[in-house]
Z-matrix of the N, CA and C atoms (Angstrom, degrees):
N
C 1 1.424
C 2 1.520 1 107.41
N 3 1.432 2 115.23 1 142.28
C 4 1.476 3 115.87 2 -177.98
C 5 1.456 4 110.37 3 -85.25
N 6 1.321 5 113.06 4 158.39
C 7 1.356 6 115.58 5 -179.06
C 8 1.612 7 120.69 6 -61.04
N 9 1.261 8 124.11 7 151.18
C 10 1.385 9 122.55 8 -178.27
C 11 1.441 10 108.37 9 -124.16
N 12 1.238 11 117.78 10 116.03
C 13 1.486 12 122.89 11 176.40
C 14 1.503 13 108.76 12 -80.72
N 15 1.406 14 110.01 13 122.67
C 16 1.414 15 119.22 14 177.02
C 17 1.390 16 113.69 15 -116.81
N 18 1.316 17 124.89 16 119.95
C 19 1.329 18 127.69 17 -178.52
C 20 1.473 19 121.71 18 -119.91
N 21 1.350 20 121.32 19 132.15
C 22 1.522 21 124.27 20 -178.02
C 23 1.527 22 106.15 21 -108.80
N 24 1.257 23 118.74 22 126.12
C 25 1.496 24 123.04 23 176.46
C 26 1.464 25 104.50 24 -91.66
N 27 1.338 26 116.69 25 118.99
C 28 1.494 27 122.84 26 -178.79
C 29 1.586 28 109.67 27 -116.74
N 30 1.280 29 114.89 28 160.72
C 31 1.528 30 122.45 29 -170.06
C 32 1.535 31 102.49 30 -158.69
N 33 1.302 32 110.46 31 156.63
C 34 1.632 33 111.88 32 -178.75
C 35 1.512 34 111.71 33 -64.13
N 36 1.331 35 112.03 34 141.66
C 37 1.430 36 120.23 35 177.63
C 38 1.510 37 114.75 36 89.56
N 39 1.248 38 114.67 37 4.24
C 40 1.539 39 117.85 38 -179.76
C 41 1.538 40 109.22 39 -64.93
N 42 1.307 41 122.87 40 160.56
C 43 1.450 42 125.91 41 169.34
C 44 1.448 43 106.39 42 -87.34
N 45 1.331 44 113.07 43 117.19
C 46 1.419 45 118.37 44 -171.87
C 47 1.503 46 118.82 45 -62.91
N 48 1.455 47 115.71 46 -24.70
C 49 1.422 48 118.61 47 175.01
C 50 1.585 49 115.26 48 -74.94
N 51 1.315 50 107.69 49 -21.11
C 52 1.642 51 111.71 50 172.83
C 53 1.418 52 110.40 51 -60.11
N 54 1.392 53 114.01 52 -38.91
C 55 1.395 54 122.76 53 179.88
C 56 1.497 55 118.24 54 -87.14
N 57 1.420 56 119.25 55 -47.13
C 58 1.400 57 120.38 56 -174.44
C 59 1.539 58 111.85 57 -78.65
N 60 1.336 59 120.49 58 -24.39
C 61 1.415 60 120.39 59 173.54
C 62 1.437 61 110.08 60 -55.52
N 63 1.461 62 115.72 61 -71.61
C 64 1.424 63 117.68 62 179.29
C 65 1.533 64 120.34 63 -53.90
N 66 1.435 65 113.52 64 -29.61
C 67 1.462 66 118.65 65 175.18
C 68 1.476 67 111.10 66 -60.96
N 69 1.460 68 114.38 67 -44.87
C 70 1.394 69 117.92 68 -176.80
C 71 1.583 70 111.48 69 -59.83
N 72 1.238 71 113.13 70 -40.84
C 73 1.456 72 116.40 71 178.97
C 74 1.547 73 113.40 72 -71.38
N 75 1.347 74 114.02 73 -51.47
C 76 1.581 75 115.06 74 -164.30
C 77 1.467 76 108.37 75 -77.34
N 78 1.427 77 123.75 76 -20.54
C 79 1.523 78 125.85 77 -178.88
C 80 1.595 79 102.75 78 -69.54
N 81 1.351 80 122.55 79 -20.55
C 82 1.428 81 126.72 80 179.27
C 83 1.547 82 114.89 81 -82.76
N 84 1.384 83 119.02 82 -14.31
C 85 1.272 84 123.21 83 179.61
C 86 1.554 85 113.12 84 -62.73
N 87 1.280 86 123.80 85 128.07
C 88 1.393 87 125.20 86 -178.25
C 89 1.576 88 110.67 87 -47.52
N 90 1.266 89 110.92 88 128.79
C 91 1.526 90 113.52 89 178.41
C 92 1.448 91 117.46 90 72.31
N 93 1.212 92 118.81 91 12.96
C 94 1.539 93 125.23 92 -179.55
C 95 1.680 94 109.32 93 -79.18
N 96 1.293 95 113.14 94 136.40
C 97 1.469 96 115.13 95 169.05
C 98 1.597 97 101.02 96 -125.79
N 99 1.226 98 111.72 97 126.23
C 100 1.495 99 119.21 98 -177.80
C 101 1.512 100 114.78 99 -111.81
N 102 1.321 101 112.61 100 136.20
C 103 1.421 102 121.46 101 -174.63
C 104 1.501 103 112.46 102 -122.90
N 105 1.322 104 120.77 103 130.12
C 106 1.455 105 120.42 104 174.03
C 107 1.463 106 109.20 105 -102.47
N 108 1.292 107 113.56 106 112.03
C 109 1.438 108 121.51 107 -170.15
C 110 1.484 109 122.13 108 -105.95
N 111 1.254 110 122.94 109 131.50
C 112 1.442 111 123.57 110 -170.41
C 113 1.559 112 110.24 111 -149.77
N 114 1.268 113 118.10 112 171.29
C 115 1.502 114 119.24 113 175.76
C 116 1.512 115 117.15 114 -58.08
N 117 1.364 116 116.37 115 -39.69
C 118 1.392 117 125.72 116 173.76
C 119 1.535 118 111.73 117 -130.43
N 120 1.338 119 114.16 118 176.40
C 121 1.473 120 119.83 119 172.62
C 122 1.479 121 111.55 120 -86.70
N 123 1.360 122 122.65 121 4.77
C 124 1.447 123 119.90 122 -176.08
C 125 1.549 124 100.73 123 -77.38
N 126 1.474 125 114.18 124 155.63
C 127 1.399 126 121.35 125 176.14
C 128 1.599 127 109.36 126 -56.78
N 129 1.387 128 109.44 127 147.25
C 130 1.579 129 119.05 128 -176.08
C 131 1.372 130 103.52 129 -112.50
N 132 1.291 131 122.81 130 122.38
C 133 1.456 132 127.04 131 -178.98
C 134 1.528 133 110.37 132 -77.62
N 135 1.240 134 122.92 133 134.57
C 136 1.424 135 130.04 134 179.60
C 137 1.467 136 105.58 135 -93.61
N 138 1.378 137 121.76 136 175.07
C 139 1.268 138 131.71 137 179.42
C 140 1.488 139 122.78 138 -73.51
N 141 1.432 140 109.92 139 -11.06
C 142 1.417 141 118.99 140 174.10
C 143 1.505 142 116.15 141 -116.73
N 144 1.365 143 118.64 142 18.05
C 145 1.430 144 127.20 143 174.11
C 146 1.421 145 113.86 144 92.46
N 147 1.382 146 117.68 145 -9.71
C 148 1.564 147 120.64 146 -179.67
C 149 1.559 148 104.94 147 -77.27
N 150 1.468 149 118.74 148 128.31
C 151 1.277 150 122.45 149 178.83
C 152 1.533 151 106.82 150 -91.14
N 153 1.272 152 114.29 151 143.70
C 154 1.457 153 120.89 152 -178.41
C 155 1.498 154 110.83 153 -115.43
N 156 1.391 155 116.10 154 134.72
C 157 1.392 156 118.83 155 -177.04
C 158 1.630 157 115.48 156 -99.38
N 159 1.234 158 118.20 157 107.68
C 160 1.499 159 121.66 158 174.34
C 161 1.530 160 116.61 159 -56.52
N 162 1.257 161 121.25 160 148.46
C 163 1.496 162 126.64 161 179.24
C 164 1.383 163 104.72 162 -116.70
N 165 1.403 164 127.34 163 -4.55
C 166 1.396 165 122.78 164 179.46
C 167 1.574 166 107.97 165 -159.06
N 168 1.331 167 118.24 166 152.17
C 169 1.387 168 120.85 167 -177.22
C 170 1.414 169 108.90 168 -104.12
N 171 1.354 170 119.55 169 160.51
C 172 1.437 171 123.52 170 178.75
C 173 1.404 172 113.04 171 -57.62
N 174 1.367 173 120.48 172 -28.89
C 175 1.571 174 119.72 173 -174.22
C 176 1.541 175 111.20 174 -93.50
N 177 1.355 176 117.38 175 -5.44
C 178 1.351 177 112.96 176 176.97
C 179 1.657 178 112.64 177 -135.89
N 180 1.315 179 113.50 178 20.26
C 181 1.437 180 122.97 179 174.58
C 182 1.531 181 111.33 180 -57.05
N 183 1.333 182 123.36 181 135.55
C 184 1.424 183 121.25 182 172.75
C 185 1.548 184 108.17 183 -70.81
N 186 1.342 185 112.73 184 168.14
C 187 1.349 186 116.05 185 -177.27
C 188 1.490 187 112.06 186 -69.90
N 189 1.325 188 128.45 187 133.78
C 190 1.440 189 128.10 188 -164.41
C 191 1.555 190 104.22 189 -106.43
N 192 1.400 191 114.92 190 139.00
C 193 1.344 192 124.00 191 162.10
C 194 1.552 193 113.03 192 -74.45
N 195 1.174 194 118.69 193 -30.38
C 196 1.523 195 124.46 194 -173.78
C 197 1.460 196 107.69 195 -142.10
N 198 1.399 197 120.20 196 125.14
C 199 1.399 198 128.10 197 176.26
C 200 1.474 199 104.82 198 -109.89
N 201 1.419 200 112.56 199 131.24
C 202 1.625 201 120.69 200 171.86
C 203 1.372 202 103.96 201 -121.14
N 204 1.392 203 116.70 202 136.55
C 205 1.491 204 123.51 203 177.87
C 206 1.632 205 96.95 204 -123.86
N 207 1.423 206 114.29 205 108.54
C 208 1.496 207 116.59 206 165.02
C 209 1.482 208 114.54 207 -71.58
N 210 1.338 209 114.08 208 170.08
C 211 1.542 210 122.10 209 177.15
C 212 1.545 211 110.37 210 -110.10
N 213 1.320 212 108.74 211 -158.91
C 214 1.347 213 118.88 212 -172.59
C 215 1.555 214 116.78 213 132.36
N 216 1.280 215 115.73 214 169.95
C 217 1.559 216 115.95 215 -179.23
C 218 1.465 217 110.67 216 -63.58
N 219 1.381 218 116.49 217 -23.24
C 220 1.490 219 120.75 218 177.34
C 221 1.403 220 114.17 219 -64.34
N 222 1.258 221 120.53 220 -19.64
C 223 1.519 222 123.23 221 178.87
C 224 1.574 223 112.74 222 -44.48
N 225 1.296 224 111.41 223 -47.67
C 226 1.545 225 119.96 224 179.87
C 227 1.377 226 110.19 225 -48.61
N 228 1.299 227 124.04 226 -51.55
C 229 1.464 228 121.22 227 176.20
C 230 1.357 229 115.10 228 -76.99
N 231 1.351 230 122.38 229 -27.19
C 232 1.508 231 121.35 230 173.70
C 233 1.499 232 111.35 231 -63.84
N 234 1.363 233 113.77 232 -34.86
C 235 1.554 234 111.72 233 -177.34
C 236 1.518 235 108.15 234 -63.19
N 237 1.325 236 124.06 235 -31.42
C 238 1.385 237 123.13 236 179.95
C 239 1.487 238 113.96 237 -85.45
N 240 1.204 239 123.47 238 5.40
C 241 1.458 240 131.42 239 178.01
C 242 1.499 241 109.36 240 -97.04
N 243 1.333 242 115.87 241 105.25
C 244 1.587 243 120.14 242 -175.72
C 245 1.537 244 107.52 243 -65.19
N 246 1.370 245 120.82 244 -36.88
C 247 1.502 246 115.98 245 -177.26
C 248 1.543 247 108.95 246 -66.00
N 249 1.373 248 121.91 247 -34.06
C 250 1.370 249 119.01 248 -178.74
C 251 1.458 250 110.02 249 -74.40
N 252 1.256 251 123.43 250 -47.64
C 253 1.569 252 124.56 251 179.01
C 254 1.571 253 110.03 252 -60.99
N 255 1.328 254 115.17 253 -35.86
C 256 1.484 255 116.57 254 178.53
C 257 1.551 256 114.92 255 -71.41
N 258 1.314 257 110.69 256 -33.20
C 259 1.476 258 111.59 257 174.82
C 260 1.501 259 110.97 258 -67.48
N 261 1.221 260 118.76 259 -44.99
C 262 1.582 261 127.57 260 179.00
C 263 1.623 262 104.33 261 -52.13
N 264 1.225 263 110.62 262 -54.92
C 265 1.546 264 112.20 263 -173.30
C 266 1.641 265 110.05 264 -61.57
N 267 1.330 266 112.56 265 -44.80
C 268 1.463 267 115.98 266 179.63
C 269 1.407 268 121.02 267 -69.52
N 270 1.355 269 115.05 268 -36.42
C 271 1.475 270 121.46 269 171.88
C 272 1.535 271 112.43 270 -66.07
N 273 1.176 272 112.39 271 -41.68
C 274 1.663 273 125.86 272 174.32
C 275 1.526 274 109.05 273 -50.99
N 276 1.325 275 114.43 274 -46.24
C 277 1.417 276 120.69 275 -172.57
C 278 1.473 277 109.29 276 -61.63
N 279 1.222 278 123.16 277 -34.88
C 280 1.486 279 129.42 278 -177.33
C 281 1.495 280 113.68 279 -93.38
N 282 1.217 281 118.44 280 -18.04
C 283 1.498 282 120.99 281 -168.87
C 284 1.448 283 113.00 282 -82.27
N 285 1.357 284 114.78 283 151.58
C 286 1.477 285 114.73 284 177.30
C 287 1.605 286 107.44 285 -83.07
N 288 1.270 287 117.27 286 -35.17
C 289 1.445 288 119.00 287 178.93
C 290 1.544 289 107.30 288 -122.50
N 291 1.320 290 113.64 289 133.22
C 292 1.467 291 120.61 290 173.10
C 293 1.559 292 105.99 291 -117.50
N 294 1.381 293 108.20 292 129.09
C 295 1.585 294 113.90 293 -172.00
C 296 1.418 295 113.32 294 -139.85
N 297 1.279 296 124.70 295 171.30
C 298 1.351 297 131.20 296 179.35
C 299 1.536 298 108.10 297 -157.77
N 300 1.332 299 114.29 298 162.61
C 301 1.486 300 116.96 299 177.12
C 302 1.672 301 98.82 300 -137.96
N 303 1.239 302 117.46 301 137.52
C 304 1.444 303 132.04 302 176.71
C 305 1.509 304 104.81 303 48.90
N 306 1.358 305 124.48 304 -139.80
C 307 1.371 306 127.18 305 -170.02
C 308 1.478 307 113.74 306 -63.79
N 309 1.379 308 123.65 307 -7.55
C 310 1.495 309 122.26 308 167.86
C 311 1.332 310 115.50 309 -53.61
N 312 1.400 311 122.30 310 -15.98
C 313 1.443 312 126.70 311 175.20
C 314 1.521 313 113.14 312 -52.16
N 315 1.486 314 107.51 313 -38.31
C 316 1.521 315 116.59 314 -173.20
C 317 1.559 316 112.49 315 -67.83
N 318 1.346 317 111.75 316 -29.12
C 319 1.494 318 121.01 317 173.70
C 320 1.473 319 111.17 318 -66.74
N 321 1.330 320 119.08 319 -42.15
C 322 1.412 321 121.32 320 173.98
C 323 1.547 322 106.69 321 -63.64
N 324 1.421 323 116.41 322 -47.13
C 325 1.411 324 117.34 323 -178.13
C 326 1.494 325 115.41 324 -58.10
N 327 1.279 326 116.70 325 -36.04
C 328 1.570 327 125.25 326 -178.31
C 329 1.504 328 106.29 327 -69.76
N 330 1.404 329 115.35 328 -25.48
C 331 1.506 330 115.72 329 176.20
C 332 1.429 331 113.78 330 -88.07
N 333 1.378 332 117.67 331 3.03
C 334 1.522 333 122.22 332 177.82
C 335 1.550 334 111.56 333 79.74
N 336 1.292 335 118.21 334 24.95
C 337 1.444 336 122.67 335 -175.62
C 338 1.431 337 113.20 336 -102.54
N 339 1.439 338 119.49 337 3.56
C 340 1.581 339 116.25 338 178.82
C 341 1.433 340 112.39 339 -118.48
N 342 1.470 341 115.74 340 8.75
C 343 1.548 342 115.98 341 -175.82
C 344 1.485 343 108.39 342 -71.45
N 345 1.285 344 108.07 343 124.47
C 346 1.549 345 124.45 344 176.59
C 347 1.560 346 111.15 345 71.24
N 348 1.376 347 117.51 346 19.15
C 349 1.368 348 126.98 347 174.84
C 350 1.486 349 116.62 348 -106.53
N 351 1.350 350 113.58 349 143.73
C 352 1.533 351 118.96 350 174.86
C 353 1.511 352 111.17 351 -75.26
N 354 1.244 353 116.89 352 134.81
C 355 1.444 354 117.54 353 -174.67
C 356 1.563 355 108.88 354 -153.05
N 357 1.378 356 114.85 355 168.38
C 358 1.424 357 117.42 356 179.55
C 359 1.633 358 102.17 357 -144.33
N 360 1.348 359 112.80 358 167.57
C 361 1.518 360 121.00 359 -179.15
C 362 1.443 361 110.80 360 -161.46
N 363 1.222 362 125.60 361 -173.26
C 364 1.539 363 128.08 362 172.79
C 365 1.450 364 108.75 363 -47.13
N 366 1.350 365 121.31 364 139.19
C 367 1.519 366 117.33 365 172.58
C 368 1.484 367 118.30 366 -56.11
N 369 1.343 368 122.70 367 -28.92
C 370 1.407 369 125.80 368 -171.81
C 371 1.624 370 103.80 369 -72.57
N 372 1.246 371 122.70 370 -28.58
C 373 1.458 372 124.47 371 -175.87
C 374 1.547 373 112.30 372 -111.65
N 375 1.324 374 119.62 373 7.80
C 376 1.499 375 125.46 374 -175.37
C 377 1.492 376 105.30 375 -57.51
N 378 1.316 377 123.39 376 -44.24
C 379 1.525 378 121.25 377 -169.67
C 380 1.457 379 110.66 378 -75.76
N 381 1.366 380 119.48 379 -0.10
C 382 1.559 381 120.98 380 170.50
C 383 1.400 382 115.86 381 -89.36
N 384 1.441 383 118.55 382 -13.62
C 385 1.444 384 121.17 383 178.16
C 386 1.595 385 117.63 384 -50.15
N 387 1.209 386 117.81 385 -36.57
C 388 1.557 387 120.16 386 176.08
C 389 1.534 388 111.05 387 -59.07
N 390 1.205 389 117.81 388 -27.96
C 391 1.432 390 119.24 389 -177.16
C 392 1.430 391 114.31 390 -67.05
N 393 1.386 392 117.75 391 -24.27
C 394 1.494 393 122.26 392 171.94
C 395 1.400 394 109.25 393 -99.40
N 396 1.304 395 126.25 394 14.95
C 397 1.481 396 127.46 395 176.35
C 398 1.493 397 114.29 396 84.96
N 399 1.305 398 120.38 397 8.52
C 400 1.423 399 127.42 398 178.05
C 401 1.467 400 114.19 399 -73.49
N 402 1.316 401 120.51 400 154.03
C 403 1.456 402 123.82 401 159.63
C 404 1.465 403 110.70 402 -101.31
N 405 1.362 404 117.77 403 111.95
C 406 1.436 405 122.72 404 -174.47
C 407 1.501 406 114.60 405 -64.15
N 408 1.257 407 123.85 406 137.31
C 409 1.529 408 123.90 407 -177.70
C 410 1.672 409 96.86 408 -137.02
N 411 1.281 410 115.18 409 119.41
C 412 1.461 411 121.55 410 -179.23
C 413 1.463 412 105.14 411 -87.52
N 414 1.401 413 121.42 412 78.08
C 415 1.331 414 131.03 413 172.34
C 416 1.628 415 115.48 414 -135.84
N 417 1.314 416 125.98 415 158.04
C 418 1.302 417 123.59 416 -174.79
C 419 1.561 418 114.93 417 -71.20
N 420 1.279 419 114.24 418 -26.12
C 421 1.474 420 120.03 419 -179.90
C 422 1.503 421 102.10 420 -148.69
N 423 1.292 422 117.55 421 128.77
C 424 1.497 423 129.31 422 -174.16
C 425 1.465 424 109.04 423 -124.15
N 426 1.322 425 117.20 424 123.60
C 427 1.548 426 118.84 425 178.27
C 428 1.436 427 109.01 426 -117.88
N 429 1.343 428 118.11 427 132.59
C 430 1.439 429 118.44 428 175.90
C 431 1.649 430 104.36 429 -135.72
N 432 1.292 431 118.19 430 88.41
C 433 1.389 432 129.40 431 -170.65
C 434 1.492 433 109.98 432 66.69
N 435 1.369 434 116.42 433 -113.69
C 436 1.388 435 118.00 434 -172.28
C 437 1.621 436 108.16 435 -98.55
N 438 1.391 437 115.02 436 9.05
C 439 1.511 438 119.86 437 175.80
C 440 1.350 439 106.95 438 -102.78
N 441 1.397 440 113.01 439 127.71
C 442 1.467 441 117.17 440 173.29
C 443 1.579 442 106.93 441 -128.71
N 444 1.457 443 112.74 442 133.24
C 445 1.430 444 114.07 443 176.75
C 446 1.481 445 107.87 444 -124.16
N 447 1.332 446 117.83 445 153.06
C 448 1.456 447 123.72 446 -179.90
C 449 1.500 448 106.42 447 -116.25
N 450 1.421 449 117.65 448 155.06
C 451 1.362 450 124.22 449 176.73
C 452 1.584 451 113.06 450 -72.18
N 453 1.282 452 114.73 451 -149.43
C 454 1.489 453 117.24 452 -177.77
C 455 1.519 454 114.10 453 -75.48
N 456 1.330 455 118.05 454 130.36
C 457 1.430 456 130.52 455 156.15
C 458 1.636 457 106.64 456 55.17
N 459 1.306 458 115.49 457 -94.93
C 460 1.506 459 117.50 458 -172.92
C 461 1.569 460 112.11 459 -64.05
N 462 1.278 461 117.27 460 -21.55
C 463 1.437 462 120.68 461 -179.67
C 464 1.577 463 104.76 462 -62.39
N 465 1.401 464 120.82 463 -21.09
C 466 1.371 465 122.02 464 177.49
C 467 1.561 466 115.63 465 -57.39
N 468 1.378 467 112.34 466 -25.16
C 469 1.455 468 112.93 467 174.29
C 470 1.509 469 119.24 468 -72.50
N 471 1.416 470 115.22 469 -40.99
C 472 1.326 471 123.94 470 170.03
C 473 1.466 472 111.11 471 -59.41
N 474 1.217 473 121.32 472 -47.46
C 475 1.515 474 134.41 473 175.69
C 476 1.527 475 107.66 474 -49.44
N 477 1.275 476 115.48 475 -52.07
C 478 1.467 477 118.22 476 -174.37
C 479 1.457 478 115.56 477 -79.18
N 480 1.297 479 121.17 478 -24.60
C 481 1.534 480 124.31 479 165.13
C 482 1.389 481 109.85 480 -67.92
N 483 1.347 482 122.12 481 -43.12
C 484 1.434 483 125.35 482 166.91
C 485 1.451 484 117.82 483 -42.12
N 486 1.483 485 108.32 484 -51.63
C 487 1.443 486 111.39 485 -175.81
C 488 1.581 487 113.18 486 -78.87
N 489 1.330 488 117.03 487 -27.97
C 490 1.470 489 121.84 488 171.09
C 491 1.588 490 111.68 489 -59.43
N 492 1.368 491 120.67 490 -38.25
C 493 1.299 492 123.86 491 177.94
C 494 1.607 493 110.75 492 -70.44
N 495 1.349 494 112.49 493 -36.66
C 496 1.408 495 117.68 494 176.39
C 497 1.619 496 113.26 495 -61.78
N 498 1.345 497 111.95 496 -46.75
C 499 1.482 498 119.58 497 -175.75
C 500 1.531 499 110.06 498 -72.18
N 501 1.355 500 117.85 499 -47.62
C 502 1.408 501 121.42 500 -166.67
C 503 1.457 502 117.95 501 -122.99
N 504 1.345 503 118.67 502 -1.58
C 505 1.505 504 124.52 503 173.68
C 506 1.421 505 108.02 504 102.72
N 507 1.506 506 118.16 505 156.31
C 508 1.263 507 124.38 506 -174.67
C 509 1.478 508 117.18 507 -57.72
N 510 1.446 509 119.80 508 -37.76
C 511 1.382 510 126.12 509 178.99
C 512 1.459 511 114.99 510 -60.66
N 513 1.339 512 113.25 511 -42.17
C 514 1.532 513 114.38 512 175.18
C 515 1.473 514 113.45 513 -67.51
N 516 1.335 515 121.56 514 -41.17
C 517 1.374 516 124.84 515 167.85
C 518 1.486 517 119.82 516 -49.17
N 519 1.304 518 108.57 517 -49.78
C 520 1.537 519 115.27 518 175.61
C 521 1.419 520 113.23 519 -64.84
N 522 1.363 521 120.90 520 -32.14
C 523 1.395 522 119.48 521 177.97
C 524 1.525 523 112.42 522 -71.76
N 525 1.257 524 117.74 523 -36.99
C 526 1.498 525 125.05 524 171.46
C 527 1.567 526 109.70 525 -55.14
N 528 1.408 527 115.16 526 -53.87
C 529 1.319 528 121.41 527 179.77
C 530 1.626 529 115.86 528 -53.74
N 531 1.314 530 109.90 529 -36.81
C 532 1.464 531 117.40 530 -177.63
C 533 1.541 532 112.66 531 -72.08
N 534 1.434 533 109.81 532 -40.72
C 535 1.445 534 121.86 533 -179.35
C 536 1.534 535 108.56 534 -60.12
N 537 1.346 536 111.58 535 -41.27
C 538 1.390 537 116.81 536 179.99
C 539 1.515 538 115.70 537 -79.85
N 540 1.336 539 115.55 538 -7.12
C 541 1.430 540 119.60 539 -175.34
C 542 1.465 541 111.39 540 53.67
N 543 1.311 542 117.81 541 44.89
C 544 1.481 543 122.23 542 -178.66
C 545 1.529 544 103.80 543 -91.18
N 546 1.443 545 107.35 544 100.65
C 547 1.477 546 118.89 545 -174.89
C 548 1.387 547 107.54 546 -141.39
N 549 1.330 548 122.92 547 61.36
C 550 1.511 549 122.94 548 -163.54
C 551 1.573 550 112.28 549 -58.83
N 552 1.343 551 110.29 550 134.82
C 553 1.452 552 121.09 551 170.27
C 554 1.435 553 112.49 552 -143.36
N 555 1.364 554 111.96 553 69.66
C 556 1.517 555 117.86 554 -176.84
C 557 1.501 556 113.91 555 -57.91
N 558 1.320 557 113.89 556 146.03
C 559 1.443 558 117.27 557 -179.39
C 560 1.439 559 119.24 558 -69.90
N 561 1.424 560 112.31 559 -16.10
C 562 1.522 561 120.37 560 -175.21
C 563 1.534 562 110.06 561 -134.32
N 564 1.296 563 113.90 562 146.80
C 565 1.594 564 117.97 563 174.74
C 566 1.509 565 100.98 564 -91.23
N 567 1.373 566 114.65 565 75.33
C 568 1.457 567 116.93 566 178.02
C 569 1.671 568 109.45 567 -141.61
N 570 1.258 569 114.37 568 25.71
C 571 1.495 570 115.72 569 179.96
C 572 1.484 571 113.38 570 -86.89
N 573 1.386 572 123.05 571 0.73
C 574 1.324 573 122.93 572 -174.86
C 575 1.523 574 107.24 573 -148.48
N 576 1.436 575 119.44 574 141.15
C 577 1.385 576 117.08 575 -172.78
C 578 1.554 577 117.50 576 -52.86
N 579 1.330 578 115.86 577 -39.36
C 580 1.359 579 125.47 578 -166.04
C 581 1.576 580 107.41 579 -80.85
N 582 1.383 581 121.21 580 -3.10
C 583 1.429 582 129.49 581 177.05
C 584 1.486 583 111.73 582 -118.60
N 585 1.239 584 118.52 583 -23.85
C 586 1.481 585 118.65 584 -176.15
C 587 1.565 586 114.96 585 -75.98
N 588 1.308 587 115.89 586 151.70
C 589 1.482 588 117.13 587 -172.91
C 590 1.540 589 107.42 588 -70.66
N 591 1.216 590 115.89 589 150.21
C 592 1.451 591 123.17 590 -173.23
C 593 1.520 592 111.93 591 -51.73
N 594 1.229 593 119.50 592 -44.30
C 595 1.502 594 116.96 593 -178.67
C 596 1.348 595 117.00 594 -62.55
N 597 1.428 596 118.65 595 -36.23
C 598 1.400 597 123.17 596 178.51
C 599 1.554 598 110.94 597 -75.97
N 600 1.276 599 116.10 598 -36.48
C 601 1.471 600 121.57 599 173.97
C 602 1.567 601 111.38 600 -58.28
N 603 1.310 602 117.61 601 -51.91
C 604 1.294 603 119.55 602 -175.57
C 605 1.601 604 111.71 603 -67.20
N 606 1.292 605 111.98 604 -32.73
C 607 1.490 606 113.11 605 177.33
C 608 1.472 607 116.59 606 -67.00
N 609 1.281 608 114.83 607 -34.91
C 610 1.430 609 123.49 608 -177.77
C 611 1.666 610 107.72 609 -77.17
N 612 1.277 611 110.12 610 -37.12
C 613 1.555 612 111.85 611 175.66
C 614 1.492 613 113.56 612 -65.35
N 615 1.247 614 115.16 613 -37.41
C 616 1.525 615 117.45 614 175.33
C 617 1.422 616 111.78 615 -67.77
N 618 1.324 617 122.70 616 -34.12
C 619 1.490 618 122.34 617 179.18
C 620 1.532 619 105.85 618 -66.52
N 621 1.293 620 122.98 619 -49.22
C 622 1.495 621 128.97 620 -178.27
C 623 1.514 622 109.02 621 -63.38
N 624 1.387 623 118.62 622 -37.38
C 625 1.421 624 118.71 623 -173.06
C 626 1.621 625 109.91 624 -65.07
N 627 1.415 626 114.71 625 -23.87
C 628 1.349 627 110.77 626 177.42
C 629 1.522 628 120.20 627 -77.11
N 630 1.286 629 116.01 628 -15.97
C 631 1.475 630 125.38 629 175.34
C 632 1.521 631 113.35 630 -100.99
N 633 1.282 632 121.65 631 -21.10
C 634 1.420 633 123.85 632 -174.11
C 635 1.578 634 111.26 633 -63.25
N 636 1.233 635 122.37 634 -42.11
C 637 1.474 636 121.97 635 -179.13
C 638 1.611 637 113.17 636 -56.19
N 639 1.285 638 110.01 637 -44.67
C 640 1.544 639 118.16 638 179.66
C 641 1.606 640 108.51 639 -67.67
N 642 1.386 641 111.52 640 -39.86
C 643 1.492 642 113.78 641 -179.96
C 644 1.571 643 110.48 642 -60.78
N 645 1.419 644 110.22 643 -51.51
C 646 1.498 645 112.24 644 -179.69
C 647 1.523 646 118.10 645 -58.80
N 648 1.352 647 107.57 646 -32.52
C 649 1.652 648 108.03 647 176.79
C 650 1.435 649 108.61 648 -74.03
N 651 1.248 650 122.06 649 -33.93
C 652 1.507 651 123.19 650 174.47
C 653 1.499 652 111.82 651 -63.86
N 654 1.287 653 115.47 652 -38.03
C 655 1.484 654 119.19 653 -177.33
C 656 1.560 655 110.75 654 -74.53
N 657 1.230 656 112.74 655 -34.09
C 658 1.553 657 113.81 656 177.65
C 659 1.507 658 109.03 657 -70.34
N 660 1.303 659 121.37 658 -43.12
C 661 1.394 660 122.97 659 175.38
C 662 1.492 661 113.96 660 -60.65
N 663 1.304 662 118.94 661 -33.97
C 664 1.428 663 117.57 662 177.48
C 665 1.491 664 114.59 663 -76.52
N 666 1.298 665 118.76 664 -21.54
C 667 1.393 666 113.27 665 -177.11
C 668 1.550 667 115.40 666 -108.43
N 669 1.364 668 112.75 667 12.84
C 670 1.504 669 123.90 668 172.65
C 671 1.369 670 108.35 669 -64.98
N 672 1.367 671 126.08 670 134.25
C 673 1.418 672 128.12 671 172.87
C 674 1.548 673 109.85 672 -63.16
N 675 1.366 674 114.28 673 137.51
C 676 1.468 675 120.33 674 179.95
C 677 1.478 676 109.43 675 -63.06
């Protein structure tokens, strides 16, 4: 099997699990070479204080077979950063698979990569997908040809295992799942808005309601024609 170059485009304020969950799965794919790509090689702060160390820069990143864009509250600022959006567009043009986790979908959208395509994202932002031309699908992992998008945060693990099976076959993906002991048994039925208790649902909705207006404004600026 030939080597598969897998690159994660990261930016300040990303949700580290959007990145590190899929990274943990995909770096175990036989023949995989993973790259953590940013504007510079300086540490990139995540939204939980963990700094992430890039291994390649946007301007010297090798050609990628698979591009993955994570999400997080930092997406709003990344949407306004032309270098980040331009890198996503250029890397996607050469990649075999173009992918995102959580609100990383909107960076794909700002790069014009979701027009007419089925996609998903974090539930709190799902209704905004048509703004970037996407057809919203409320599933944990959505595939539209060579485009794969994952839902919020932990959906990145299901997303990455789906990709691992695509790249190396179901047996390899199952072996990775077993090695990681990925056998979810959450203590609460609260992982999706339609199943979460009302009090939890309303608390989380209020939290996202504070940031949604700024995110929508950033998205509108990013998709305005030049």
